[in-house]
N, C-alpha and C positions, 0 to 999 in steps of 0.2 A: 504494500500500500504506500502510495506517495501522494503528498498534497503540496499545493503551492498557495501562498498567501500573497496577494497583490498589494504592493505598497506604492501609493501615489504621493502627491505632495499635500501634507496636512492630514494624514490618517490619524485615527484615535489610537494612541500608543497602547493603552491598557487592553483594548480589544485585540490588537494585533499580537502583542507579546504574550498575552495569556494563552492564546491558542498555540503559538509556537512553543512556549515553555512546556505546556502540558502535553503536547504531542511528543516532544522529545523525551520527557520524563517517562511517558508510556511506551517509548521505543518505536513510535511511529515516525516515518520520514516526512519532513516538511521543509520546503525551501521558501525563504523570504525572497520575493521576486520584485525588483524595482521596475516600474513601468517607464522610467526615464532612461537616458543614456548613461547615467551614473549609478554606481552601486550604493553610494551614500544617499540615504533618504532622511527626510526631516518630517517628524510628526507634527500634529496640530499644536503641541505644547513645546515645540522647539527642541525635542529630544532627537538626537542624531543616531540613526541606526544603520549599520552596514548590512545591506542585503546580501544574500548568497549569490544571486544571479540577476541578470537583466532579462526582461521579457523577450527581447530580440534574440537571446541566446538559448532559450529553452525549447525543448521538443514537447509540445502540449500532449502528445499521445502517451507520454510516460506517466501522466498524472491521473489519479483517480478522483481527486477532489480539488476544487478551487474555492478558496476562502477570500471574502472581501471584508475588511474591517471598515467601520464607519469613520466619522470625522469629516470636518469641512476644512478646506475645499476638496479634499481627496475624493469623496463620494461623487460630487458633481464632475470632477475632472475625469474619473474613470467612466462615468456614465456618458461622457462626451467624447471618449477616446475610441475610435472605430476599431483599432487593433484589439482593445479589451473586449468590446462588444462582440467582435467576430470570434474571439477565443471563448467567451462565455456561451455564446450561441452554439458553436460547434461542440463544446463540451456537453452542453445540455442535450443536443440532438443525438449525441453518442450514448445517451443514457447514463451519464456519469453525474456524480454528486456536486452540488453547489451549496455554499453556506455563506450567508450574508447577515451582518449585524448592524444595528443602529440606523444610520442614514444610507448605508450602502445598498439596501434594496432598490435604491434609485437606479442602480446598474441593471437589476432584474427588470425594472420597468422599461428602461431604454432598450434592453435586449429583447423585449416582447415576451418575457417569461412569466412575469408577475401575474398576469391575467389568467394563467393556467394553474396557479398554485394557491394553496392555503399558506399564509405567512403572517409575520409580524414585523414591526420596525419601531424606530424611535417615535414617541408621541408627536403627532402633527405631520409626520412624513407620509402617513397613510392617505393624506389628501392628494398626494402626488403619485404614490405607488398604489396602483389599483389591483390588489390581490383578488383572486376569485372569491376568497373568504378571508377577511382580516380578523385575526385573533389578538388578544391582549395578554396572552400567556408569556412568561419569561422567555421560553424557547418553544418554537413550533417546528415539528418535523412533519413534512409532507412526503411520505414514502413513495407515493405515485409519481410525484414530480421530481423526486430525488433532490429535495431542497430542505435545508435547515436554516431558520432565521431566528433572530433574537433582538432584544429591545435597545440595549445601550451599555455603557461602561460597567455599571454595577451588575449586569447580567452576563458579562463576559465569562465569569467563572462557570456558570451553569451551561453556557453555550459551548465552551471548551470541553467541559465534562461530558456533555451529551455527544459531542463529536468523538471523543475518545471511546465512549461506550459503543457508538455506532461502528467504529473502525477497528477497535481493539477488543471489544467485548465488555460485558457487564463486570466480570471479575477484575479486569484491568482498571476500569473506571472506579470500582469500589476501593481497590488498593490505592489508587491515586488519591481518592477522597480522604482516605485514612492517613496517608503520608502527609498530606497538606493540612491535616487537622480540620478539614471542612465538616466532617461528621461531628466533631466536638463543638464547633461553632453552631451548627444547626441544632444540636441537642441543647446547648446553652440558650439559644434564642427561643426554642420551643418551651423551655422552662420559664421564660419571662412573658410568654404570650398570655 
């Protein structure tokens, strides 16, 4: 299994790095892919991250999953980038998985995929992203469309965990949850509810 996460200019760092970190902890392959000509990328909060590859240098057929983090202006930039839209459309047409969080479902809308799928996004973005059925769950999995979506920075943990579960299995996801102490955090919060 191999995934790529697309990094434009001004992506939401928490959403991007949570997925990358958790995939690597679970032993899943993921490449950080810059959509520009440079490997160095800059997130929405001016955090500089060195990508693994440039989009121009990757063979899309080698990837099982494409992930798009949110953030502005990256989400709008990627939604307006024809090379990105072609990549996302061909990946979807090949029956492979896509995962978008926060504002990045704008890319799904621009690629003509949102209307076929059940999904979620950052509050207010649903006015622009016209899912077949919009949900307000933290993470929405549409098995038929092979699409996973999530709401924003605070849901990145659950988005990444659900992706790990989907691609490495429930046991790997539970092991990761325990190693990160997420199970203890949830138990503590449940005790205060």
